C-alpha positions, 0 to 999 in steps of 0.5 A: 113495515108489519112483516119481518122481510128476507131479502133475496139475491140472484141472478135477473139472467135466469128464466121459467124453467131454469133450476135455480129460477123454481127455486126461486119460486119455492123460497119466495113461496115459503118465505111467504108461507111462513109470514115473511115479506120478500125484498129484492131489486123487483126485476126478472130472473130470479128475482122474478121467480120468488116474488111469484112463489111470495105472490102466489102465497099470498104474501107482500113482495118489495122490489127495489128497482133503479132509474140508472137502468134505464127503467123502473117498473118492476116485474109484475108481482111486486106489491110497493115498489122503491125506486133507487137512484143507483146502484148503490143507494138500491143495494143498501135500501136492500141492505137496510130493510131485510132482517135476513138474507138469502143469497142464491146463483148469480153473476158480479151484482149477486156478489156485490150483495153477498159481499156488502152483506157479509161485511157490514155483519161481519164488521158490527154495522148491522146487528147480526141478521142470518145469511143463507147461501142456497145451494153450492153455488158461493160454497167455495168463494166462501170457502175461500175467504174463510182460508184467511178470515176464519171467525166470519163463517159464524156469519154464513150459512147454506143450505140446500133447499127451501126446506132445509132454509126454514130452519134459519127463518122459523115462521113468525107468530101471530105477531109479526 
C-alpha cells in the first residue's frame, strides 16, 4: 500500500444512530482526510461506520474478513477485501498491516484486538506504534493492568473523540 494504514477495532453490533457508530464514522472520515488508509474487520457495526466515513472522504478501506464466520463478504464501503481462514489469521493480518491502532468500545473480539496489539508493542515484537483508545470504555481495563505493569502505560493513549485523536495521527505529507 502506498498510504499508512490505521486499523480501527470496535464492536460489530453498533447500529446507525448509536453514538459509537457516529463516532466510528467521524474517525474513519478524519483518518481518510488526513491521508490514511483505514483497515478493519470489514463487517458491520463500527467496522462499517469507520469504512463509511473513510469512503465519504474519498479514502481507501481495507476489510479483513474471515471465512470461518460463514461469509467473507465485506460491507459496501470496503474498497479492498482480504479474506482469511481463521480469527487468528484475521487478527494477525490487521496487526501486521497497521502502523497505528484505534480502539473503540466493543466486546470480547475487540478486547482480544486491544490486548494483542498492546502486548506485541509492549514486548517489542512489533515496532512502537500509536495505540489509541477512544472514549472511556477501555479506561478501567487499562488502569487495572497498569496497577501491576505500570511500564506498559507508555504504549496506550486516550482520546475522547476524532478531533483529539488527530493529535496522535497527524496528516500525512505529500509523500504519504
